[in-house]
C-alpha positions as CSV (number, residue, x, y, z in Angstrom):
1,X,35.7,13.8,-12.0
2,X,36.5,11.0,-9.7
3,X,34.2,8.0,-9.1
4,X,33.7,9.2,-5.5
5,X,32.6,12.6,-6.5
6,X,30.4,11.0,-9.3
7,X,28.4,9.1,-6.7
8,X,28.3,12.0,-4.5
9,X,26.7,14.2,-7.0
10,X,23.0,15.3,-6.6
11,X,21.7,17.2,-9.7
12,X,20.5,20.8,-9.0
13,X,18.3,20.7,-12.1
14,X,14.5,20.1,-11.0
15,X,13.6,16.6,-11.1
16,X,10.2,17.4,-12.3
17,X,10.1,21.0,-13.7
18,X,6.1,20.8,-14.4
19,X,5.3,19.7,-10.4
20,X,2.6,21.7,-8.9
21,X,3.3,23.8,-6.1
22,X,2.6,21.7,-2.8
23,X,-0.2,23.3,-0.7
24,X,1.4,25.6,2.1
25,X,0.0,24.8,5.8
26,X,-1.6,27.6,7.8
27,X,0.2,28.4,11.1
28,X,-1.5,30.5,13.4
29,X,2.0,31.5,14.8
30,X,2.7,33.7,11.7
31,X,-0.1,35.8,12.8
32,X,2.2,37.1,15.6
33,X,5.4,37.6,13.6
34,X,4.7,41.1,12.4
35,X,4.1,42.4,8.5
36,X,3.6,39.9,6.0
37,X,7.1,38.8,4.2
38,X,6.9,37.0,1.1
39,X,10.1,35.1,1.3
40,X,13.3,34.7,3.5
41,X,16.6,33.5,2.5
42,X,16.3,30.2,4.4
43,X,12.8,29.3,2.5
44,X,14.4,30.3,-0.9
45,X,17.4,27.9,-0.5
46,X,15.7,25.0,1.2
47,X,14.5,22.4,-1.2
48,X,11.0,21.0,-0.9
49,X,10.5,17.8,0.6
50,X,8.8,16.4,-2.4
51,X,11.8,17.5,-4.5
52,X,14.1,16.0,-2.2
53,X,12.2,12.6,-2.3
54,X,12.6,12.7,-5.9
55,X,16.4,13.6,-5.7
56,X,16.6,10.3,-3.5
57,X,15.0,8.4,-6.1
58,X,17.1,9.4,-8.9
59,X,20.2,9.0,-6.8
60,X,19.3,5.6,-6.1
61,X,17.9,4.5,-9.4
62,X,21.0,5.8,-11.2
63,X,23.9,5.1,-8.6
64,X,22.9,2.6,-6.2
65,X,20.3,0.1,-7.3
66,X,20.7,-0.2,-11.2
67,X,17.3,-0.9,-12.0
68,X,16.4,-0.1,-15.6
69,X,12.7,-1.6,-15.1
70,X,10.5,1.3,-15.5
71,X,7.3,-0.5,-15.2
72,X,5.5,2.3,-13.4
73,X,4.6,4.0,-16.6
74,X,3.0,7.7,-17.2
75,X,2.2,8.8,-20.6
76,X,1.8,12.5,-21.9
77,X,0.0,11.7,-25.2
78,X,0.7,9.0,-27.4
79,X,3.5,6.5,-26.5
80,X,5.3,4.3,-28.8
81,X,4.5,0.8,-28.5
82,X,6.2,-2.4,-30.0
83,X,4.8,-6.2,-30.3
84,X,7.5,-8.6,-29.2
85,X,8.0,-12.4,-29.8
86,X,5.6,-15.0,-30.5
87,X,3.3,-13.6,-27.4
88,X,3.4,-10.1,-29.1
89,X,3.7,-8.6,-25.7
90,X,3.8,-4.8,-26.0
91,X,7.2,-3.3,-25.4
92,X,5.9,0.5,-24.4
93,X,8.2,3.5,-24.4
94,X,6.3,5.8,-21.9
95,X,5.8,9.7,-23.1
96,X,6.3,10.7,-19.5
97,X,8.2,10.5,-16.3
98,X,8.1,6.8,-15.3
99,X,9.7,5.2,-12.6
100,X,11.1,1.7,-11.4
101,X,8.8,0.1,-8.9
102,X,11.6,-1.5,-7.2
103,X,13.1,1.7,-6.0
104,X,10.1,3.6,-5.9
105,X,7.8,1.5,-3.6
106,X,10.4,1.2,-0.9
107,X,10.8,5.1,-0.9
108,X,7.2,5.7,-0.6
109,X,7.2,3.2,2.2
110,X,9.9,5.2,3.9
111,X,7.9,8.5,3.2
112,X,4.7,7.0,4.8
113,X,6.1,4.9,7.4
114,X,4.7,1.7,6.1
115,X,5.7,-1.7,5.8
116,X,7.5,-3.1,2.7
117,X,8.2,-6.8,1.5
118,X,11.1,-7.6,-1.1
119,X,10.7,-10.9,-2.7
120,X,13.2,-12.3,-5.2
121,X,16.0,-14.8,-5.6
122,X,19.3,-14.6,-3.7
123,X,21.6,-11.9,-4.6
124,X,19.2,-9.4,-6.3
125,X,19.8,-6.5,-3.8
126,X,16.6,-6.9,-1.3
127,X,18.9,-6.5,1.6
128,X,21.0,-3.8,-0.1
129,X,18.0,-1.9,-0.7
130,X,16.7,-2.0,2.7
131,X,19.9,-0.7,4.0
132,X,19.8,2.3,1.8
133,X,16.6,3.3,3.1
134,X,18.1,3.2,6.7
135,X,20.8,5.4,5.5
136,X,18.4,7.8,4.0
137,X,16.9,8.0,7.6
138,X,20.3,9.5,8.7
139,X,21.8,6.2,10.3
140,X,25.2,5.4,9.8
141,X,25.8,2.3,7.5
142,X,27.4,0.2,10.5
143,X,24.5,1.1,12.6
144,X,22.0,0.0,10.2
145,X,23.8,-3.4,9.6
146,X,23.9,-4.1,13.2
147,X,20.2,-3.2,13.8
148,X,19.3,-5.8,11.0
149,X,17.4,-8.6,12.4
150,X,18.4,-11.9,10.5
151,X,15.7,-14.7,10.4
152,X,16.8,-18.0,11.3
153,X,15.2,-21.3,12.8
154,X,16.4,-20.8,16.4
155,X,15.4,-17.4,17.0
156,X,14.0,-16.7,20.3
157,X,11.7,-13.9,21.4
158,X,14.8,-12.8,23.4
159,X,16.9,-12.6,20.3
160,X,14.1,-10.2,18.6
161,X,13.3,-8.0,21.5
162,X,15.7,-8.1,24.3
163,X,16.7,-10.1,27.7
164,X,16.2,-9.4,31.1
165,X,19.5,-8.7,33.1
166,X,20.7,-11.8,34.8
167,X,21.6,-10.0,38.2
168,X,18.0,-8.4,38.3
169,X,16.6,-12.2,37.8
170,X,18.6,-13.4,40.8
171,X,17.9,-10.5,43.1
172,X,14.5,-9.2,42.1
173,X,11.6,-9.7,44.5
174,X,9.0,-8.6,41.9
175,X,8.5,-8.7,38.2
176,X,8.7,-5.0,38.3
177,X,12.1,-5.0,39.5
178,X,13.4,-6.8,36.5
179,X,15.1,-4.5,34.2
180,X,15.2,-5.5,30.2
181,X,17.9,-4.8,27.9
182,X,16.2,-3.8,25.0
183,X,17.5,-4.3,21.5
184,X,18.6,-1.3,19.7
185,X,16.5,-1.7,16.3
186,X,13.4,-1.3,18.3
187,X,14.2,2.6,18.8
188,X,15.0,2.9,15.0
189,X,12.8,4.9,12.3
190,X,13.6,2.2,9.7
191,X,13.6,-1.6,10.8
192,X,14.8,-4.3,8.9
193,X,13.9,-7.7,9.1
194,X,15.8,-10.0,6.8
195,X,14.6,-13.6,5.4
196,X,11.3,-12.9,7.8
197,X,9.9,-16.5,6.9
198,X,12.8,-18.4,8.8
199,X,11.4,-16.9,12.0
200,X,9.9,-19.6,14.1
201,X,5.9,-19.1,14.5
202,X,5.9,-18.2,18.3
203,X,8.7,-15.3,17.4
204,X,6.6,-14.3,14.5
205,X,3.8,-13.6,17.0
206,X,6.1,-11.2,19.1
207,X,7.2,-9.7,15.7
208,X,3.4,-8.9,15.0
209,X,3.1,-6.9,18.2
210,X,5.8,-4.7,17.2
211,X,4.7,-4.4,13.8
212,X,0.9,-3.7,14.5
213,X,0.7,-2.1,17.8
214,X,4.2,-0.3,17.9
215,X,5.3,-1.7,21.4
216,X,7.3,-4.9,22.3
217,X,6.7,-6.8,25.6
218,X,9.0,-9.0,27.9
219,X,8.1,-9.9,31.4
220,X,5.3,-7.5,31.5
221,X,7.7,-5.0,30.5
222,X,6.6,-2.6,27.7
223,X,8.7,-0.9,25.2
224,X,7.0,1.9,23.1
225,X,8.4,1.9,19.5
226,X,8.2,5.1,17.1
227,X,6.6,5.1,14.0
228,X,8.8,3.4,11.6
229,X,9.3,2.4,7.9
230,X,9.6,-1.6,7.6
231,X,11.6,-3.5,5.1
232,X,11.2,-7.2,5.0
233,X,12.9,-9.8,2.9
234,X,12.0,-13.3,1.6
235,X,13.6,-15.2,-1.3
236,X,10.0,-16.9,-1.9
237,X,7.1,-15.7,0.2
238,X,4.5,-18.2,-1.5
239,X,5.6,-21.6,0.2
240,X,9.2,-20.8,0.7
241,X,10.8,-20.4,4.0
242,X,11.4,-22.2,7.0
243,X,8.2,-21.6,8.5
244,X,5.1,-20.8,7.4
245,X,4.1,-16.9,7.8
246,X,1.3,-16.5,10.1
247,X,-1.9,-14.8,8.2
248,X,-1.9,-11.7,10.7
249,X,1.9,-11.2,10.2
250,X,1.4,-11.2,6.4
251,X,-1.7,-9.0,6.4
252,X,0.4,-6.4,8.0
253,X,2.5,-5.8,5.3
254,X,1.4,-2.9,3.0
255,X,3.2,-3.3,-0.4
256,X,5.2,-6.4,-1.9
257,X,7.7,-5.5,-4.5
258,X,9.6,-8.0,-6.5
259,X,13.5,-7.9,-7.3
260,X,13.8,-8.0,-11.0
261,X,16.7,-9.9,-12.6
262,X,19.9,-7.9,-13.3
263,X,20.5,-6.7,-16.8
264,X,24.1,-7.6,-18.1
265,X,24.2,-4.3,-20.3
266,X,25.0,-2.5,-16.8
267,X,28.0,-4.6,-16.0
268,X,30.6,-1.4,-16.3
269,X,28.8,0.2,-13.8
270,X,29.5,-3.1,-11.3
271,X,33.0,-3.3,-12.4
272,X,33.5,0.6,-11.3
273,X,32.5,-0.3,-7.9
274,X,34.6,-3.0,-7.6
275,X,37.8,-1.3,-8.9
276,X,37.2,1.9,-6.9
277,X,36.0,-0.2,-3.9
278,X,32.7,1.9,-3.8
279,X,29.6,1.1,-1.8
280,X,26.8,3.2,-2.6
281,X,25.1,3.0,0.7
282,X,28.6,4.6,2.3
283,X,28.5,7.3,-0.2
284,X,25.2,8.7,-0.1
285,X,25.0,12.4,-0.6
286,X,24.2,14.3,2.6
287,X,21.5,16.5,0.6
288,X,19.3,13.7,0.2
289,X,19.3,12.4,3.7
290,X,16.2,13.1,5.8
291,X,16.1,14.4,9.3
292,X,13.7,13.2,11.5
293,X,11.8,16.4,11.5
294,X,11.9,16.5,7.8
295,X,10.4,12.9,7.9
296,X,7.7,13.8,10.3
297,X,6.6,16.8,8.0
298,X,6.6,14.8,4.8
299,X,4.3,12.5,6.4
300,X,1.6,15.3,7.1
301,X,2.3,16.8,3.8
302,X,1.3,13.5,2.2
303,X,-1.9,12.9,4.1
304,X,-3.0,16.7,3.0
305,X,-3.1,15.3,-0.6
306,X,-6.6,15.2,-2.0
307,X,-8.5,12.3,-3.3
308,X,-11.1,13.5,-5.7
309,X,-14.7,12.4,-5.6
310,X,-14.6,10.8,-8.9
311,X,-11.2,8.9,-7.9
312,X,-12.9,7.6,-4.7
313,X,-15.8,6.3,-6.6
314,X,-13.7,4.4,-9.1
315,X,-12.0,2.7,-6.2
316,X,-15.3,2.1,-4.3
317,X,-16.5,0.3,-7.5
318,X,-13.2,-1.7,-8.2
319,X,-13.4,-3.2,-4.5
320,X,-17.0,-4.0,-4.5
321,X,-16.2,-6.5,-6.9
322,X,-14.6,-9.3,-5.1
323,X,-16.3,-10.2,-1.7
324,X,-19.7,-11.6,-3.0
325,X,-20.6,-15.1,-3.0
326,X,-24.2,-15.6,-3.5
327,X,-24.4,-19.1,-2.1
328,X,-22.6,-18.6,1.0
329,X,-25.5,-17.9,3.3
330,X,-29.2,-17.4,3.9
331,X,-29.4,-14.1,5.2
332,X,-28.1,-11.3,2.6
333,X,-25.5,-9.6,4.5
334,X,-23.9,-13.1,4.9
335,X,-23.5,-13.9,1.0
336,X,-19.7,-13.4,1.2
337,X,-16.6,-15.3,0.6
338,X,-15.5,-14.7,3.9
339,X,-18.6,-16.5,5.4
340,X,-17.3,-19.6,3.3
341,X,-13.9,-19.2,4.5
342,X,-15.0,-19.1,8.1
343,X,-17.1,-22.1,7.8
344,X,-14.4,-24.4,6.6
345,X,-16.6,-25.3,3.4
346,X,-14.9,-27.1,0.5
347,X,-14.4,-23.9,-1.8
348,X,-14.9,-26.1,-5.1
349,X,-18.6,-27.2,-3.8
350,X,-19.4,-23.6,-3.4
351,X,-18.5,-22.4,-6.8
352,X,-20.3,-25.4,-8.2
353,X,-23.4,-24.2,-6.9
354,X,-22.8,-20.4,-7.8
355,X,-24.3,-20.8,-11.5
356,X,-26.2,-17.6,-11.6
357,X,-23.9,-15.2,-12.9
358,X,-21.5,-15.0,-15.9
359,X,-18.3,-16.2,-14.5
360,X,-16.0,-14.6,-17.4
361,X,-17.7,-11.3,-17.1
362,X,-17.9,-11.3,-13.0
363,X,-14.7,-9.9,-11.8
364,X,-15.3,-11.5,-8.6
365,X,-14.9,-14.9,-9.8
366,X,-11.2,-14.6,-10.3
367,X,-10.3,-14.2,-6.8
368,X,-10.6,-16.2,-3.6
369,X,-11.3,-13.5,-1.2
370,X,-12.2,-10.0,-0.9
371,X,-10.6,-6.9,0.4
372,X,-10.1,-5.9,4.0
373,X,-10.4,-2.4,5.4
374,X,-6.8,-2.3,6.0
375,X,-6.0,-3.0,2.1
376,X,-8.5,0.1,1.0
377,X,-6.8,2.3,3.7
378,X,-3.3,1.4,2.4
379,X,-4.2,1.9,-1.3
380,X,-5.2,5.5,-0.3
381,X,-2.2,6.3,1.3
382,X,0.1,4.9,-1.4
383,X,-1.9,6.6,-4.1
384,X,-1.4,9.7,-2.0
385,X,2.2,9.2,-1.6
386,X,2.9,8.6,-5.3
387,X,0.9,12.0,-6.3
388,X,3.2,13.6,-3.8
389,X,6.4,12.2,-5.1
390,X,5.2,13.5,-8.5
391,X,4.7,16.9,-7.2
392,X,0.8,16.8,-7.6
393,X,-1.7,18.0,-5.3
394,X,-4.5,15.7,-5.9
395,X,-4.3,11.9,-6.5
396,X,-4.9,11.0,-10.3
397,X,-6.5,7.6,-11.3
398,X,-3.5,6.8,-12.8
399,X,-1.6,7.2,-9.3
400,X,-4.1,4.4,-8.1
401,X,-3.5,2.3,-11.1
402,X,0.1,2.1,-10.3
403,X,0.4,1.4,-6.5
404,X,-2.9,-0.8,-6.4
405,X,-0.9,-4.1,-7.9
406,X,1.8,-3.6,-5.2
407,X,-0.6,-3.0,-2.5
408,X,-2.8,-6.1,-3.3
409,X,0.1,-8.6,-4.6
410,X,-0.6,-10.8,-2.0
411,X,-4.0,-10.0,-0.7
412,X,-6.2,-10.4,-3.3
413,X,-5.6,-14.2,-4.0
414,X,-6.7,-15.6,-7.4
415,X,-8.8,-18.6,-8.0
416,X,-6.5,-20.6,-10.6
417,X,-9.5,-22.6,-11.6
418,X,-11.4,-19.8,-12.6
419,X,-12.6,-19.5,-16.3
420,X,-10.8,-16.4,-17.0
421,X,-7.5,-18.1,-16.4
422,X,-8.2,-20.8,-18.7
423,X,-8.2,-18.7,-21.8
424,X,-5.0,-18.8,-23.6
425,X,-4.5,-15.2,-23.9
426,X,-4.9,-15.0,-20.0
427,X,-2.3,-17.7,-19.1
428,X,0.3,-15.2,-18.4
429,X,-1.8,-13.6,-15.6
430,X,-1.6,-16.9,-13.6
431,X,2.3,-15.8,-12.8
432,X,2.2,-11.9,-13.3
433,X,0.1,-10.9,-10.5
434,X,0.9,-7.0,-11.1
435,X,-0.3,-7.3,-14.4
436,X,-3.2,-9.3,-13.6
437,X,-4.2,-6.7,-10.9
438,X,-3.7,-3.7,-13.4
439,X,-6.0,-5.7,-15.9
440,X,-8.7,-5.9,-13.1
441,X,-8.6,-2.4,-12.2
442,X,-8.8,-1.5,-16.1
443,X,-11.8,-3.7,-16.5
444,X,-13.5,-2.4,-13.5
445,X,-13.2,1.1,-15.0
446,X,-14.5,0.0,-18.3
447,X,-17.6,-1.5,-16.5
448,X,-17.9,1.7,-14.6
449,X,-17.7,3.7,-17.7
450,X,-20.4,1.5,-19.4
451,X,-22.8,2.0,-16.3
452,X,-22.1,6.0,-16.6
453,X,-21.8,6.2,-13.0
454,X,-20.1,9.3,-12.9
455,X,-23.5,10.8,-14.2
456,X,-26.2,8.4,-13.4
457,X,-25.6,7.3,-9.8
458,X,-28.9,7.3,-7.9
459,X,-27.4,5.4,-4.5
460,X,-24.8,8.1,-4.6
461,X,-27.3,10.9,-4.8
462,X,-29.1,9.2,-1.9
463,X,-25.8,9.0,-0.1
464,X,-25.1,12.5,-0.7
465,X,-28.5,13.7,0.5
466,X,-28.3,11.9,3.7
467,X,-24.7,13.2,4.5
468,X,-26.2,16.8,4.4
469,X,-28.0,15.8,7.7
470,X,-31.3,15.2,9.1
471,X,-31.6,18.4,11.1
472,X,-34.9,20.0,10.2
473,X,-36.4,17.0,8.1
474,X,-39.9,16.7,8.6
475,X,-41.9,13.6,8.8
476,X,-43.5,13.9,5.6
477,X,-40.0,14.1,3.8
478,X,-38.6,11.4,5.9
479,X,-41.4,9.0,4.7
480,X,-41.1,10.3,1.2
481,X,-37.4,9.3,1.2
482,X,-38.0,5.8,2.8
483,X,-40.5,5.2,-0.1
484,X,-37.9,6.4,-2.9
485,X,-35.2,4.1,-1.1
486,X,-37.8,1.0,-1.4
487,X,-38.7,1.8,-5.0
488,X,-34.8,2.0,-5.9
489,X,-34.3,-1.4,-4.0
490,X,-37.2,-2.8,-6.2
491,X,-36.0,-1.4,-9.3
492,X,-32.3,-2.7,-8.8
493,X,-33.5,-6.3,-8.1
494,X,-36.3,-6.8,-10.6
495,X,-35.0,-9.2,-13.0
496,X,-31.1,-8.8,-12.6
497,X,-28.2,-11.0,-11.7
498,X,-26.5,-10.1,-8.3
499,X,-23.1,-8.7,-8.9
500,X,-20.7,-7.3,-6.4
501,X,-21.1,-3.6,-7.1
502,X,-24.9,-4.3,-6.8
503,X,-24.7,-6.3,-3.7
504,X,-22.9,-3.3,-2.0
505,X,-25.5,-0.9,-3.4
506,X,-28.1,-2.8,-2.0
507,X,-26.4,-3.0,1.4
508,X,-25.9,0.6,1.4
509,X,-29.7,1.5,0.4
510,X,-30.7,-1.0,3.5
511,X,-28.3,1.2,5.7
512,X,-30.0,4.5,4.4
513,X,-33.5,2.9,4.9
514,X,-32.7,2.0,8.6
515,X,-31.2,5.3,9.4
516,X,-34.3,7.0,8.3
517,X,-36.6,4.7,9.9
518,X,-35.0,5.2,13.1
519,X,-35.4,9.0,12.5
520,X,-38.9,8.6,12.0
521,X,-39.5,6.6,15.0
522,X,-37.7,9.4,17.1
523,X,-40.3,11.9,15.3
524,X,-43.2,9.6,16.1
525,X,-42.0,9.4,19.7
526,X,-41.6,13.4,20.2
């Protein structure tokens, strides 16, 4: 087999033979199509989109981006583990199909039309990986390369978005008469910004509008952009680059993936590409390229993946660990780290006054901030996408565990002065953010199990009771529920230290108390 044919080959064997059948959406139009037909030749020959996504992954990881770093590990029973070196770090050989984050996370970004940042040293394949995603969307390689925006210190808004036509500038009597020559990249479904931290601050603001709101504006003219997958690159996103990246732009990035070092054991593959003059992005098989309609349908199918209640509760419990700062305010609602940040108070001064909790036990003491609504939504979206990629119909806790570190990589900021990082066994977590974030989730799940919250969650019971509605609830029952809430609050605060999950529970109880109080007043007014 010639090298070209080898690169063009897509295996016909199922990539995940045990994958569950994806749920089939009901279409009202089928009612008018006559008698029920079990299958059609076209349906039998069509490849399910989750299978096509897996085929794309395995082609990229085996032929295009040589990445032997299977750091997204799944286990089907016991897995062999070997302690290595002086630090005795475990080398785990997963017993189930596992994946390389450097290939999988950009692919999930493509599937969900989100935003991915590649970080790593020069020459590690960040730009090449982004180009592959553009080709996967059906664009010719030359078009993808020409549409790529290269960050540089002189980049203007016109360079990024487009220019007014010179003849119109001279002849126009009104701003509306000026036509804009928009940059073609704005219309593409895959957008690539190379070295985005070299873009001047003013131009970053224009980029933020496109990324955040899907439109570009020049001289009061607006260009509506389609939903797109975004890929940005940076050699160093923590202090490097020509310009500091504005906080709002950084917050729009959904996942951060690190380009790990090339393993020289795979040098033969590189030599083959040189000798045969093969560029993977130019020989991508047509079988794994997605049409626009397929990409639209894939987004809808991912949204349909279910997140079970027990998984949602563990995500809630994890996210509740980090925002509390007991010394931040006088009113209960303002006891948050964001209050400290907005006030501009010295962080060390506030931490020194916060002496009530066990700073080693409390996970919130390891971070400088909490999580935003956007962070929570992104965790859910990528957990759904990973479950879909694996051929599952529901999200498992392992799916959350695998995507969470890449979503929160630059969102949950560690406090380097926290007692946790001072312990010798935890020193590696200062530099390895992915492992630290996984450790945080594992520790949160252990505490969730210790509290037995799956079986003993009175706040959850009250919430479920309220969610069933207030129609037909008598005044007597309303008063009874208010009393139950007040007793539970009294029980929760009696002789207990305040931790993040308790803080959120108390705020939820106050919310329920207020809703029932308002309903009681309405009943009395009638």
